[in-house]
All heavy atoms as a GROMACS GRO file, in nm:
protein
  633
    1MET      N    1 -10.891   3.691  10.482
    1MET     CA    2 -10.943   3.630  10.603
    1MET      C    3 -10.887   3.495  10.628
    1MET      O    4 -10.839   3.426  10.531
    1MET     CB    5 -11.095   3.616  10.589
    1MET     CG    6 -11.176   3.745  10.594
    1MET     SD    7 -11.149   3.823  10.752
    1MET     CE    8 -11.223   3.972  10.723
    2TYR      N    9 -10.871   3.463  10.747
    2TYR     CA   10 -10.823   3.330  10.786
    2TYR      C   11 -10.943   3.227  10.786
    2TYR      O   12 -11.050   3.257  10.829
    2TYR     CB   13 -10.768   3.335  10.923
    2TYR     CG   14 -10.642   3.419  10.937
    2TYR    CD1   15 -10.640   3.539  10.995
    2TYR    CD2   16 -10.515   3.374  10.884
    2TYR    CE1   17 -10.521   3.607  11.008
    2TYR    CE2   18 -10.401   3.441  10.901
    2TYR     CZ   19 -10.406   3.558  10.953
    2TYR     OH   20 -10.292   3.638  10.963
    3ASP      N   21 -10.915   3.107  10.738
    3ASP     CA   22 -11.013   2.997  10.756
    3ASP      C   23 -10.977   2.937  10.888
    3ASP      O   24 -10.873   2.873  10.898
    3ASP     CB   25 -10.999   2.905  10.636
    3ASP     CG   26 -11.098   2.799  10.646
    3ASP    OD1   27 -11.160   2.772  10.756
    3ASP    OD2   28 -11.114   2.723  10.544
    4LEU      N   29 -11.055   2.964  10.985
    4LEU     CA   30 -11.024   2.918  11.116
    4LEU      C   31 -11.024   2.765  11.129
    4LEU      O   32 -10.961   2.710  11.223
    4LEU     CB   33 -11.122   2.975  11.218
    4LEU     CG   34 -11.115   3.130  11.236
    4LEU    CD1   35 -11.228   3.177  11.329
    4LEU    CD2   36 -10.979   3.176  11.271
    5GLN      N   37 -11.076   2.694  11.040
    5GLN     CA   38 -11.072   2.550  11.034
    5GLN      C   39 -10.939   2.497  10.990
    5GLN      O   40 -10.901   2.390  11.030
    5GLN     CB   41 -11.183   2.495  10.943
    5GLN     CG   42 -11.324   2.533  10.973
    5GLN     CD   43 -11.369   2.469  11.104
    5GLN    OE1   44 -11.330   2.359  11.142
    5GLN    NE2   45 -11.444   2.539  11.192
    6LYS      N   46 -10.866   2.570  10.917
    6LYS     CA   47 -10.736   2.523  10.863
    6LYS      C   48 -10.615   2.573  10.926
    6LYS      O   49 -10.503   2.552  10.882
    6LYS     CB   50 -10.736   2.559  10.714
    6LYS     CG   51 -10.851   2.486  10.637
    6LYS     CD   52 -10.837   2.520  10.483
    6LYS     CE   53 -10.946   2.457  10.417
    6LYS     NZ   54 -10.951   2.488  10.273
    7ILE      N   55 -10.629   2.664  11.034
    7ILE     CA   56 -10.513   2.732  11.093
    7ILE      C   57 -10.430   2.622  11.173
    7ILE      O   58 -10.482   2.545  11.257
    7ILE     CB   59 -10.562   2.842  11.180
    7ILE    CG1   60 -10.621   2.954  11.094
    7ILE    CG2   61 -10.447   2.895  11.268
    7ILE    CD1   62 -10.666   3.074  11.172
    8SER      N   63 -10.300   2.628  11.143
    8SER     CA   64 -10.209   2.543  11.218
    8SER      C   65 -10.136   2.638  11.316
    8SER      O   66 -10.090   2.741  11.274
    8SER     CB   67 -10.110   2.474  11.125
    8SER     OG   68 -10.012   2.419  11.196
    9LEU      N   69 -10.122   2.603  11.439
    9LEU     CA   70 -10.053   2.685  11.538
    9LEU      C   71  -9.911   2.637  11.555
    9LEU      O   72  -9.863   2.637  11.670
    9LEU     CB   73 -10.126   2.691  11.670
    9LEU     CG   74 -10.266   2.758  11.654
    9LEU    CD1   75 -10.338   2.757  11.791
    9LEU    CD2   76 -10.250   2.907  11.597
   10ARG      N   77  -9.848   2.596  11.454
   10ARG     CA   78  -9.705   2.562  11.453
   10ARG      C   79  -9.617   2.677  11.488
   10ARG      O   80  -9.659   2.798  11.472
   10ARG     CB   81  -9.656   2.496  11.325
   10ARG     CG   82  -9.727   2.373  11.294
   10ARG     CD   83  -9.687   2.330  11.155
   10ARG     NE   84  -9.762   2.422  11.064
   10ARG     CZ   85  -9.772   2.410  10.939
   10ARG    NH1   86  -9.720   2.311  10.878
   10ARG    NH2   87  -9.842   2.494  10.864
   11LYS      N   88  -9.503   2.659  11.522
   11LYS     CA   89  -9.398   2.765  11.539
   11LYS      C   90  -9.393   2.855  11.418
   11LYS      O   91  -9.386   2.802  11.316
   11LYS     CB   92  -9.264   2.708  11.581
   11LYS     CG   93  -9.164   2.820  11.620
   11LYS     CD   94  -9.033   2.749  11.668
   11LYS     CE   95  -8.934   2.861  11.710
   11LYS     NZ   96  -8.814   2.813  11.753
   12GLY      N   97  -9.403   2.979  11.438
   12GLY     CA   98  -9.400   3.072  11.322
   12GLY      C   99  -9.540   3.110  11.269
   12GLY      O  100  -9.549   3.202  11.194
   13SER      N  101  -9.641   3.038  11.315
   13SER     CA  102  -9.772   3.070  11.273
   13SER      C  103  -9.829   3.190  11.349
   13SER      O  104  -9.780   3.216  11.461
   13SER     CB  105  -9.870   2.953  11.295
   13SER     OG  106  -9.826   2.843  11.218
   14PRO      N  107  -9.924   3.259  11.294
   14PRO     CA  108  -9.986   3.365  11.367
   14PRO      C  109 -10.042   3.325  11.500
   14PRO      O  110 -10.095   3.212  11.508
   14PRO     CB  111 -10.098   3.422  11.274
   14PRO     CG  112 -10.070   3.367  11.148
   14PRO     CD  113  -9.988   3.242  11.169
   15SER      N  114 -10.039   3.408  11.602
   15SER     CA  115 -10.095   3.370  11.734
   15SER      C  116 -10.246   3.369  11.728
   15SER      O  117 -10.304   3.443  11.647
   15SER     CB  118 -10.045   3.461  11.838
   15SER     OG  119 -10.112   3.583  11.826
   16PRO      N  120 -10.321   3.296  11.808
   16PRO     CA  121 -10.461   3.299  11.805
   16PRO      C  122 -10.515   3.442  11.831
   16PRO      O  123 -10.613   3.481  11.766
   16PRO     CB  124 -10.498   3.207  11.927
   16PRO     CG  125 -10.391   3.117  11.943
   16PRO     CD  126 -10.270   3.198  11.907
   17VAL      N  127 -10.454   3.523  11.911
   17VAL     CA  128 -10.493   3.655  11.940
   17VAL      C  129 -10.475   3.744  11.809
   17VAL      O  130 -10.573   3.821  11.772
   17VAL     CB  131 -10.405   3.728  12.045
   17VAL    CG1  132 -10.433   3.871  12.057
   17VAL    CG2  133 -10.437   3.659  12.181
   18SER      N  134 -10.372   3.732  11.740
   18SER     CA  135 -10.352   3.812  11.609
   18SER      C  136 -10.452   3.766  11.506
   18SER      O  137 -10.502   3.845  11.428
   18SER     CB  138 -10.207   3.805  11.558
   18SER     OG  139 -10.180   3.682  11.514
   19ILE      N  140 -10.487   3.637  11.503
   19ILE     CA  141 -10.583   3.588  11.412
   19ILE      C  142 -10.720   3.654  11.433
   19ILE      O  143 -10.789   3.702  11.349
   19ILE     CB  144 -10.596   3.434  11.413
   19ILE    CG1  145 -10.470   3.378  11.361
   19ILE    CG2  146 -10.712   3.381  11.339
   19ILE    CD1  147 -10.449   3.223  11.392
   20VAL      N  148 -10.762   3.655  11.567
   20VAL     CA  149 -10.887   3.716  11.600
   20VAL      C  150 -10.878   3.860  11.574
   20VAL      O  151 -10.979   3.921  11.518
   20VAL     CB  152 -10.924   3.686  11.749
   20VAL    CG1  153 -11.043   3.765  11.798
   20VAL    CG2  154 -10.943   3.538  11.772
   21GLU      N  155 -10.768   3.935  11.601
   21GLU     CA  156 -10.766   4.076  11.575
   21GLU      C  157 -10.783   4.103  11.427
   21GLU      O  158 -10.855   4.196  11.382
   21GLU     CB  159 -10.631   4.130  11.616
   21GLU     CG  160 -10.614   4.154  11.775
   21GLU     CD  161 -10.477   4.196  11.811
   21GLU    OE1  162 -10.382   4.190  11.730
   21GLU    OE2  163 -10.471   4.241  11.922
   22ASP      N  164 -10.712   4.025  11.346
   22ASP     CA  165 -10.721   4.040  11.197
   22ASP      C  166 -10.869   4.019  11.151
   22ASP      O  167 -10.920   4.088  11.068
   22ASP     CB  168 -10.625   3.953  11.122
   22ASP     CG  169 -10.482   3.999  11.136
   22ASP    OD1  170 -10.463   4.101  11.202
   22ASP    OD2  171 -10.394   3.918  11.091
   23TYR      N  172 -10.928   3.911  11.206
   23TYR     CA  173 -11.061   3.869  11.165
   23TYR      C  174 -11.163   3.979  11.196
   23TYR      O  175 -11.258   4.005  11.119
   23TYR     CB  176 -11.099   3.740  11.235
   23TYR     CG  177 -11.223   3.674  11.186
   23TYR    CD1  178 -11.231   3.611  11.065
   23TYR    CD2  179 -11.332   3.687  11.257
   23TYR    CE1  180 -11.348   3.550  11.019
   23TYR    CE2  181 -11.461   3.628  11.219
   23TYR     CZ  182 -11.460   3.563  11.097
   23TYR     OH  183 -11.579   3.506  11.049
   24ILE      N  184 -11.147   4.044  11.309
   24ILE     CA  185 -11.241   4.145  11.353
   24ILE      C  186 -11.210   4.287  11.307
   24ILE      O  187 -11.294   4.357  11.252
   24ILE     CB  188 -11.254   4.153  11.509
   24ILE    CG1  189 -11.316   4.015  11.561
   24ILE    CG2  190 -11.335   4.267  11.556
   24ILE    CD1  191 -11.314   3.996  11.711
   25THR      N  192 -11.080   4.313  11.316
   25THR     CA  193 -11.037   4.451  11.283
   25THR      C  194 -11.030   4.480  11.133
   25THR      O  195 -11.062   4.593  11.095
   25THR     CB  196 -10.894   4.477  11.345
   25THR    OG1  197 -10.897   4.442  11.477
   25THR    CG2  198 -10.857   4.622  11.340
   26GLY      N  199 -10.996   4.382  11.056
   26GLY     CA  200 -10.992   4.405  10.911
   26GLY      C  201 -11.112   4.453  10.851
   26GLY      O  202 -11.120   4.557  10.786
   27PRO      N  203 -11.232   4.389  10.865
   27PRO     CA  204 -11.353   4.440  10.816
   27PRO      C  205 -11.400   4.583  10.868
   27PRO      O  206 -11.451   4.658  10.795
   27PRO     CB  207 -11.458   4.329  10.846
   27PRO     CG  208 -11.370   4.207  10.870
   27PRO     CD  209 -11.238   4.249  10.926
   28LEU      N  210 -11.372   4.598  10.997
   28LEU     CA  211 -11.400   4.734  11.047
   28LEU      C  212 -11.320   4.836  10.981
   28LEU      O  213 -11.370   4.948  10.957
   28LEU     CB  214 -11.385   4.734  11.200
   28LEU     CG  215 -11.479   4.641  11.284
   28LEU    CD1  216 -11.441   4.635  11.426
   28LEU    CD2  217 -11.618   4.682  11.259
   29ALA      N  218 -11.196   4.814  10.967
   29ALA     CA  219 -11.105   4.908  10.904
   29ALA      C  220 -11.145   4.938  10.764
   29ALA      O  221 -11.146   5.056  10.711
   29ALA     CB  222 -10.960   4.867  10.902
   30ARG      N  223 -11.183   4.835  10.683
   30ARG     CA  224 -11.242   4.860  10.554
   30ARG      C  225 -11.366   4.932  10.553
   30ARG      O  226 -11.388   5.021  10.460
   30ARG     CB  227 -11.250   4.717  10.485
   30ARG     CG  228 -11.129   4.653  10.439
   30ARG     CD  229 -11.150   4.518  10.370
   30ARG     NE  230 -11.027   4.457  10.337
   30ARG     CZ  231 -10.961   4.373  10.412
   30ARG    NH1  232 -11.005   4.343  10.533
   30ARG    NH2  233 -10.844   4.321  10.373
   31GLU      N  234 -11.455   4.912  10.646
   31GLU     CA  235 -11.580   4.987  10.664
   31GLU      C  236 -11.556   5.126  10.681
   31GLU      O  237 -11.621   5.218  10.616
   31GLU     CB  238 -11.668   4.921  10.770
   31GLU     CG  239 -11.804   4.901  10.734
   31GLU     CD  240 -11.874   4.835  10.852
   31GLU    OE1  241 -11.862   4.712  10.863
   31GLU    OE2  242 -11.950   4.902  10.919
   32LEU      N  243 -11.457   5.168  10.770
   32LEU     CA  244 -11.431   5.304  10.800
   32LEU      C  245 -11.367   5.368  10.682
   32LEU      O  246 -11.402   5.478  10.640
   32LEU     CB  247 -11.328   5.305  10.922
   32LEU     CG  248 -11.286   5.448  10.968
   32LEU    CD1  249 -11.418   5.523  11.007
   32LEU    CD2  250 -11.198   5.435  11.086
   33ARG      N  251 -11.276   5.292  10.609
   33ARG     CA  252 -11.212   5.344  10.483
   33ARG      C  253 -11.328   5.378  10.386
   33ARG      O  254 -11.324   5.482  10.320
   33ARG     CB  255 -11.118   5.239  10.436
   33ARG     CG  256 -11.038   5.282  10.306
   33ARG     CD  257 -11.088   5.223  10.177
   33ARG     NE  258 -11.159   5.103  10.176
   33ARG     CZ  259 -11.098   4.980  10.137
   33ARG    NH1  260 -10.970   4.974  10.106
   33ARG    NH2  261 -11.172   4.876  10.142
   34ASP      N  262 -11.412   5.287  10.367
   34ASP     CA  263 -11.526   5.300  10.270
   34ASP      C  264 -11.613   5.429  10.310
   34ASP      O  265 -11.656   5.502  10.219
   34ASP     CB  266 -11.613   5.178  10.261
   34ASP     CG  267 -11.544   5.061  10.196
   34ASP    OD1  268 -11.432   5.081  10.139
   34ASP    OD2  269 -11.588   4.948  10.208
   35ALA      N  270 -11.632   5.450  10.436
   35ALA     CA  271 -11.710   5.570  10.482
   35ALA      C  272 -11.632   5.692  10.446
   35ALA      O  273 -11.691   5.800  10.403
   35ALA     CB  274 -11.742   5.554  10.623
   36PHE      N  275 -11.506   5.694  10.465
   36PHE     CA  276 -11.422   5.809  10.434
   36PHE      C  277 -11.423   5.840  10.280
   36PHE      O  278 -11.432   5.957  10.234
   36PHE     CB  279 -11.282   5.799  10.481
   36PHE     CG  280 -11.256   5.813  10.625
   36PHE    CD1  281 -11.155   5.738  10.684
   36PHE    CD2  282 -11.337   5.883  10.703
   36PHE    CE1  283 -11.140   5.740  10.828
   36PHE    CE2  284 -11.316   5.895  10.837
   36PHE     CZ  285 -11.220   5.828  10.907
   37LEU      N  286 -11.422   5.736  10.204
   37LEU     CA  287 -11.430   5.747  10.053
   37LEU      C  288 -11.566   5.800  10.023
   37LEU      O  289 -11.576   5.894   9.932
   37LEU     CB  290 -11.399   5.621   9.988
   37LEU     CG  291 -11.252   5.583   9.975
   37LEU    CD1  292 -11.241   5.436   9.928
   37LEU    CD2  293 -11.180   5.674   9.881
   38ALA      N  294 -11.669   5.748  10.074
   38ALA     CA  295 -11.809   5.794  10.041
   38ALA      C  296 -11.829   5.940  10.079
   38ALA      O  297 -11.898   6.010  10.006
   38ALA     CB  298 -11.910   5.704  10.118
   39GLU      N  299 -11.763   5.981  10.185
   39GLU     CA  300 -11.779   6.119  10.235
   39GLU      C  301 -11.716   6.221  10.125
   39GLU      O  302 -11.759   6.336  10.128
   39GLU     CB  303 -11.703   6.133  10.360
   39GLU     CG  304 -11.710   6.258  10.434
   39GLU     CD  305 -11.628   6.259  10.568
   39GLU    OE1  306 -11.501   6.268  10.559
   39GLU    OE2  307 -11.688   6.246  10.667
   40THR      N  308 -11.624   6.167  10.046
   40THR     CA  309 -11.558   6.255   9.942
   40THR      C  310 -11.604   6.212   9.796
   40THR      O  311 -11.545   6.267   9.703
   40THR     CB  312 -11.409   6.252   9.957
   40THR    OG1  313 -11.365   6.120   9.940
   40THR    CG2  314 -11.365   6.303  10.092
   41ASP      N  315 -11.703   6.127   9.784
   41ASP     CA  316 -11.744   6.087   9.651
   41ASP      C  317 -11.792   6.209   9.565
   41ASP      O  318 -11.773   6.203   9.442
   41ASP     CB  319 -11.858   5.984   9.660
   41ASP     CG  320 -11.804   5.846   9.677
   41ASP    OD1  321 -11.684   5.817   9.665
   41ASP    OD2  322 -11.884   5.754   9.708
   42TRP      N  323 -11.842   6.306   9.625
   42TRP     CA  324 -11.896   6.420   9.555
   42TRP      C  325 -11.783   6.485   9.472
   42TRP      O  326 -11.801   6.549   9.367
   42TRP     CB  327 -11.966   6.522   9.639
   42TRP     CG  328 -11.869   6.589   9.740
   42TRP    CD1  329 -11.838   6.548   9.861
   42TRP    CD2  330 -11.803   6.709   9.711
   42TRP    NE1  331 -11.744   6.631   9.918
   42TRP    CE2  332 -11.720   6.732   9.829
   42TRP    CE3  333 -11.792   6.800   9.607
   42TRP    CZ2  334 -11.642   6.844   9.846
   42TRP    CZ3  335 -11.711   6.908   9.616
   42TRP    CH2  336 -11.635   6.933   9.740
   43THR      N  337 -11.660   6.472   9.523
   43THR     CA  338 -11.547   6.537   9.458
   43THR      C  339 -11.507   6.464   9.328
   43THR      O  340 -11.428   6.516   9.245
   43THR     CB  341 -11.428   6.536   9.547
   43THR    OG1  342 -11.377   6.412   9.578
   43THR    CG2  343 -11.450   6.617   9.676
   44ALA      N  344 -11.559   6.348   9.308
   44ALA     CA  345 -11.533   6.269   9.187
   44ALA      C  346 -11.647   6.282   9.080
   44ALA      O  347 -11.646   6.214   8.984
   44ALA     CB  348 -11.516   6.118   9.224
   45SER      N  349 -11.737   6.374   9.110
   45SER     CA  350 -11.850   6.396   9.010
   45SER      C  351 -11.793   6.453   8.882
   45SER      O  352 -11.692   6.523   8.880
   45SER     CB  353 -11.943   6.490   9.078
   45SER     OG  354 -12.046   6.526   8.988
   46THR      N  355 -11.862   6.432   8.773
   46THR     CA  356 -11.815   6.474   8.646
   46THR      C  357 -11.808   6.629   8.628
   46THR      O  358 -11.737   6.685   8.548
   46THR     CB  359 -11.893   6.419   8.526
   46THR    OG1  360 -12.036   6.456   8.552
   46THR    CG2  361 -11.883   6.267   8.525
   47ASP      N  362 -11.888   6.703   8.712
   47ASP     CA  363 -11.892   6.843   8.702
   47ASP      C  364 -11.796   6.914   8.804
   47ASP      O  365 -11.805   7.032   8.823
   47ASP     CB  366 -12.037   6.900   8.707
   47ASP     CG  367 -12.107   6.864   8.842
   47ASP    OD1  368 -12.065   6.768   8.906
   47ASP    OD2  369 -12.201   6.927   8.869
   48VAL      N  370 -11.716   6.834   8.866
   48VAL     CA  371 -11.626   6.888   8.970
   48VAL      C  372 -11.481   6.842   8.929
   48VAL      O  373 -11.460   6.734   8.892
   48VAL     CB  374 -11.659   6.833   9.110
   48VAL    CG1  375 -11.553   6.880   9.215
   48VAL    CG2  376 -11.794   6.869   9.153
   49ILE      N  377 -11.392   6.948   8.943
   49ILE     CA  378 -11.249   6.912   8.915
   49ILE      C  379 -11.189   6.882   9.043
   49ILE      O  380 -11.180   6.963   9.136
   49ILE     CB  381 -11.178   7.027   8.848
   49ILE    CG1  382 -11.234   7.060   8.713
   49ILE    CG2  383 -11.024   7.000   8.833
   49ILE    CD1  384 -11.186   7.185   8.645
   50MET      N  385 -11.142   6.751   9.062
   50MET     CA  386 -11.085   6.704   9.185
   50MET      C  387 -10.943   6.763   9.203
   50MET      O  388 -10.867   6.754   9.105
   50MET     CB  389 -11.082   6.549   9.190
   50MET     CG  390 -11.039   6.500   9.322
   50MET     SD  391 -11.037   6.316   9.331
   50MET     CE  392 -11.192   6.263   9.279
   51SER      N  393 -10.912   6.817   9.319
   51SER     CA  394 -10.780   6.870   9.342
   51SER      C  395 -10.680   6.753   9.359
   51SER      O  396 -10.714   6.638   9.383
   51SER     CB  397 -10.777   6.945   9.466
   51SER     OG  398 -10.794   6.867   9.584
   52ASP      N  399 -10.556   6.784   9.332
   52ASP     CA  400 -10.443   6.687   9.342
   52ASP      C  401 -10.441   6.635   9.491
   52ASP      O  402 -10.420   6.515   9.508
   52ASP     CB  403 -10.312   6.748   9.311
   52ASP     CG  404 -10.302   6.769   9.158
   52ASP    OD1  405 -10.383   6.713   9.081
   52ASP    OD2  406 -10.215   6.851   9.113
   53ASP      N  407 -10.456   6.715   9.588
   53ASP     CA  408 -10.459   6.680   9.729
   53ASP      C  409 -10.575   6.576   9.753
   53ASP      O  410 -10.554   6.478   9.824
   53ASP     CB  411 -10.479   6.794   9.819
   53ASP     CG  412 -10.354   6.880   9.826
   53ASP    OD1  413 -10.248   6.837   9.788
   53ASP    OD2  414 -10.363   6.992   9.876
   54MET      N  415 -10.690   6.603   9.699
   54MET     CA  416 -10.805   6.509   9.722
   54MET      C  417 -10.779   6.379   9.647
   54MET      O  418 -10.809   6.275   9.695
   54MET     CB  419 -10.937   6.567   9.667
   54MET     CG  420 -11.056   6.482   9.694
   54MET     SD  421 -11.083   6.449   9.871
   54MET     CE  422 -11.137   6.607   9.935
   55THR      N  423 -10.725   6.378   9.531
   55THR     CA  424 -10.687   6.255   9.453
   55THR      C  425 -10.587   6.175   9.535
   55THR      O  426 -10.601   6.053   9.550
   55THR     CB  427 -10.625   6.294   9.318
   55THR    OG1  428 -10.720   6.370   9.243
   55THR    CG2  429 -10.583   6.169   9.240
   56THR      N  430 -10.495   6.242   9.594
   56THR     CA  431 -10.383   6.171   9.673
   56THR      C  432 -10.449   6.108   9.797
   56THR      O  433 -10.418   5.999   9.838
   56THR     CB  434 -10.274   6.271   9.713
   56THR    OG1  435 -10.219   6.322   9.593
   56THR    CG2  436 -10.172   6.201   9.798
   57TYR      N  437 -10.534   6.192   9.867
   57TYR     CA  438 -10.612   6.142   9.983
   57TYR      C  439 -10.689   6.015   9.954
   57TYR      O  440 -10.683   5.920  10.024
   57TYR     CB  441 -10.698   6.255  10.036
   57TYR     CG  442 -10.795   6.207  10.146
   57TYR    CD1  443 -10.748   6.180  10.272
   57TYR    CD2  444 -10.932   6.208  10.129
   57TYR    CE1  445 -10.836   6.145  10.374
   57TYR    CE2  446 -11.016   6.172  10.225
   57TYR     CZ  447 -10.968   6.139  10.352
   57TYR     OH  448 -11.058   6.106  10.454
   58ARG      N  449 -10.773   6.022   9.847
   58ARG     CA  450 -10.863   5.907   9.811
   58ARG      C  451 -10.772   5.789   9.780
   58ARG      O  452 -10.809   5.668   9.815
   58ARG     CB  453 -10.956   5.943   9.703
   58ARG     CG  454 -11.064   6.046   9.753
   58ARG     CD  455 -11.151   6.097   9.647
   58ARG     NE  456 -11.212   5.988   9.568
   58ARG     CZ  457 -11.333   5.933   9.601
   58ARG    NH1  458 -11.400   5.970   9.705
   58ARG    NH2  459 -11.379   5.834   9.522
   59GLN      N  460 -10.664   5.806   9.708
   59GLN     CA  461 -10.579   5.690   9.672
   59GLN      C  462 -10.515   5.634   9.806
   59GLN      O  463 -10.503   5.506   9.818
   59GLN     CB  464 -10.470   5.732   9.575
   59GLN     CG  465 -10.390   5.608   9.522
   59GLN     CD  466 -10.479   5.511   9.457
   59GLN    OE1  467 -10.550   5.538   9.364
   59GLN    NE2  468 -10.474   5.382   9.497
   60ALA      N  469 -10.474   5.724   9.889
   60ALA     CA  470 -10.414   5.668  10.017
   60ALA      C  471 -10.514   5.589  10.097
   60ALA      O  472 -10.482   5.484  10.160
   60ALA     CB  473 -10.368   5.792  10.100
   61LEU      N  474 -10.641   5.629  10.092
   61LEU     CA  475 -10.743   5.551  10.162
   61LEU      C  476 -10.756   5.415  10.096
   61LEU      O  477 -10.771   5.311  10.164
   61LEU     CB  478 -10.884   5.627  10.151
   61LEU     CG  479 -10.897   5.742  10.249
   61LEU    CD1  480 -11.027   5.814  10.213
   61LEU    CD2  481 -10.889   5.700  10.399
   62ARG      N  482 -10.756   5.407   9.962
   62ARG     CA  483 -10.770   5.279   9.896
   62ARG      C  484 -10.642   5.193   9.925
   62ARG      O  485 -10.658   5.071   9.922
   62ARG     CB  486 -10.781   5.304   9.743
   62ARG     CG  487 -10.907   5.359   9.701
   62ARG     CD  488 -10.912   5.362   9.550
   62ARG     NE  489 -11.011   5.458   9.506
   62ARG     CZ  490 -10.999   5.586   9.477
   62ARG    NH1  491 -10.874   5.640   9.480
   62ARG    NH2  492 -11.093   5.660   9.445
   63ASP      N  493 -10.528   5.254   9.956
   63ASP     CA  494 -10.411   5.174   9.978
   63ASP      C  495 -10.383   5.137  10.126
   63ASP      O  496 -10.286   5.069  10.150
   63ASP     CB  497 -10.291   5.259   9.933
   63ASP     CG  498 -10.286   5.284   9.781
   63ASP    OD1  499 -10.354   5.206   9.704
   63ASP    OD2  500 -10.215   5.375   9.737
   64ILE      N  501 -10.479   5.160  10.214
   64ILE     CA  502 -10.453   5.132  10.355
   64ILE      C  503 -10.432   4.982  10.373
   64ILE      O  504 -10.362   4.933  10.458
   64ILE     CB  505 -10.561   5.176  10.459
   64ILE    CG1  506 -10.697   5.116  10.432
   64ILE    CG2  507 -10.559   5.330  10.456
   64ILE    CD1  508 -10.790   5.125  10.544
   65THR      N  509 -10.500   4.896  10.292
   65THR     CA  510 -10.482   4.750  10.306
   65THR      C  511 -10.350   4.699  10.263
   65THR      O  512 -10.312   4.587  10.297
   65THR     CB  513 -10.591   4.674  10.225
   65THR    OG1  514 -10.582   4.720  10.089
   65THR    CG2  515 -10.732   4.700  10.283
   66ASP      N  516 -10.268   4.785  10.199
   66ASP     CA  517 -10.128   4.752  10.163
   66ASP      C  518 -10.029   4.791  10.266
   66ASP      O  519  -9.911   4.749  10.254
   66ASP     CB  520 -10.094   4.816  10.024
   66ASP     CG  521 -10.182   4.772   9.910
   66ASP    OD1  522 -10.236   4.660   9.920
   66ASP    OD2  523 -10.196   4.856   9.819
   67GLN      N  524 -10.070   4.858  10.372
   67GLN     CA  525  -9.977   4.898  10.477
   67GLN      C  526  -9.936   4.774  10.555
   67GLN      O  527 -10.009   4.679  10.580
   67GLN     CB  528 -10.042   4.991  10.570
   67GLN     CG  529 -10.067   5.126  10.512
   67GLN     CD  530 -10.127   5.224  10.608
   67GLN    OE1  531 -10.129   5.212  10.725
   67GLN    NE2  532 -10.187   5.334  10.550
   68ALA      N  533  -9.803   4.773  10.597
   68ALA     CA  534  -9.752   4.663  10.668
   68ALA      C  535  -9.826   4.629  10.800
   68ALA      O  536  -9.839   4.518  10.844
   68ALA     CB  537  -9.604   4.693  10.700
   69GLY      N  538  -9.881   4.728  10.864
   69GLY     CA  539  -9.951   4.711  10.992
   69GLY      C  540 -10.094   4.680  10.978
   69GLY      O  541 -10.164   4.670  11.078
   70PHE      N  542 -10.150   4.673  10.861
   70PHE     CA  543 -10.292   4.657  10.843
   70PHE      C  544 -10.331   4.518  10.897
   70PHE      O  545 -10.255   4.420  10.872
   70PHE     CB  546 -10.334   4.663  10.693
   70PHE     CG  547 -10.477   4.651  10.672
   70PHE    CD1  548 -10.561   4.764  10.684
   70PHE    CD2  549 -10.535   4.527  10.640
   70PHE    CE1  550 -10.702   4.744  10.665
   70PHE    CE2  551 -10.674   4.511  10.621
   70PHE     CZ  552 -10.751   4.623  10.636
   71PRO      N  553 -10.439   4.496  10.973
   71PRO     CA  554 -10.539   4.597  11.005
   71PRO      C  555 -10.528   4.658  11.138
   71PRO      O  556 -10.610   4.737  11.179
   71PRO     CB  557 -10.665   4.515  10.998
   71PRO     CG  558 -10.628   4.376  11.050
   71PRO     CD  559 -10.480   4.364  11.002
   72THR      N  560 -10.424   4.623  11.220
   72THR     CA  561 -10.423   4.668  11.361
   72THR      C  562 -10.343   4.794  11.376
   72THR      O  563 -10.358   4.863  11.483
   72THR     CB  564 -10.367   4.556  11.453
   72THR    OG1  565 -10.236   4.523  11.409
   72THR    CG2  566 -10.454   4.446  11.461
   73ASN      N  567 -10.262   4.830  11.282
   73ASN     CA  568 -10.174   4.959  11.288
   73ASN      C  569 -10.183   5.027  11.166
   73ASN      O  570 -10.100   5.006  11.075
   73ASN     CB  571 -10.030   4.919  11.341
   73ASN     CG  572  -9.953   5.038  11.370
   73ASN    OD1  573 -10.004   5.146  11.390
   73ASN    ND2  574  -9.827   5.016  11.371
   74ILE      N  575 -10.281   5.114  11.152
   74ILE     CA  576 -10.306   5.189  11.019
   74ILE      C  577 -10.258   5.333  11.037
   74ILE      O  578 -10.300   5.396  11.136
   74ILE     CB  579 -10.455   5.179  10.986
   74ILE    CG1  580 -10.490   5.034  10.964
   74ILE    CG2  581 -10.475   5.252  10.852
   74ILE    CD1  582 -10.640   5.013  10.949
   75THR      N  583 -10.189   5.384  10.939
   75THR     CA  584 -10.170   5.528  10.934
   75THR      C  585 -10.267   5.589  10.840
   75THR      O  586 -10.262   5.562  10.722
   75THR     CB  587 -10.025   5.550  10.880
   75THR    OG1  588  -9.932   5.492  10.968
   75THR    CG2  589  -9.994   5.706  10.878
   76TRP      N  590 -10.368   5.651  10.895
   76TRP     CA  591 -10.474   5.712  10.818
   76TRP      C  592 -10.424   5.842  10.755
   76TRP      O  593 -10.362   5.923  10.818
   76TRP     CB  594 -10.602   5.740  10.902
   76TRP     CG  595 -10.665   5.611  10.950
   76TRP    CD1  596 -10.638   5.548  11.072
   76TRP    CD2  597 -10.750   5.534  10.880
   76TRP    NE1  598 -10.717   5.432  11.080
   76TRP    CE2  599 -10.786   5.422  10.964
   76TRP    CE3  600 -10.810   5.537  10.754
   76TRP    CZ2  601 -10.869   5.315  10.921
   76TRP    CZ3  602 -10.901   5.436  10.715
   76TRP    CH2  603 -10.927   5.326  10.793
   77PRO      N  604 -10.462   5.868  10.625
   77PRO     CA  605 -10.428   5.989  10.557
   77PRO      C  606 -10.509   6.109  10.619
   77PRO      O  607 -10.619   6.088  10.667
   77PRO     CB  608 -10.457   5.969  10.416
   77PRO     CG  609 -10.564   5.859  10.418
   77PRO     CD  610 -10.531   5.772  10.532
   78THR      N  611 -10.453   6.220  10.604
   78THR     CA  612 -10.527   6.347  10.651
   78THR      C  613 -10.606   6.408  10.536
   78THR      O  614 -10.561   6.424  10.425
   78THR     CB  615 -10.421   6.448  10.692
   78THR    OG1  616 -10.344   6.390  10.802
   78THR    CG2  617 -10.496   6.577  10.753
   79LYS      N  618 -10.740   6.427  10.570
   79LYS     CA  619 -10.826   6.478  10.463
   79LYS      C  620 -10.791   6.629  10.435
   79LYS      O  621 -10.769   6.701  10.525
   79LYS     CB  622 -10.973   6.474  10.514
   79LYS     CG  623 -11.070   6.515  10.406
   79LYS     CD  624 -11.204   6.505  10.470
   79LYS     CE  625 -11.316   6.563  10.386
   79LYS     NZ  626 -11.450   6.554  10.437
   80PRO      N  627 -10.771   6.656  10.303
   80PRO     CA  628 -10.740   6.794  10.266
   80PRO      C  629 -10.854   6.899  10.291
   80PRO      O  630 -10.967   6.861  10.309
   80PRO     CB  631 -10.706   6.786  10.121
   80PRO     CG  632 -10.768   6.657  10.071
   80PRO     CD  633 -10.789   6.575  10.191
   0.00000   0.00000   0.00000
C-alpha cells in the first residue's frame, strides 16, 4: 500500500489516479482471490487427493499479486 502522506508527485512517480486505483483495487482483488481459494479448500483436506490441475489453479491464485498488471489488470486462472 502507498502511504498517502509520503507520496511525491515528481516526474516518474505514480499518478494520483493509479495510486487510488491500487489503494482500492488491490484489497478487493486479494479478497476475491481469497474467496476463490476458500471455495476449493475442501480439496486440500487430508482425506482428499488433490489433482495436479487443482494444485496448479490454487498456486496460480496465490501468485496473482506477482503479476505485472496487479491489481488493475489480472489474468485470473481457470478453475478445473
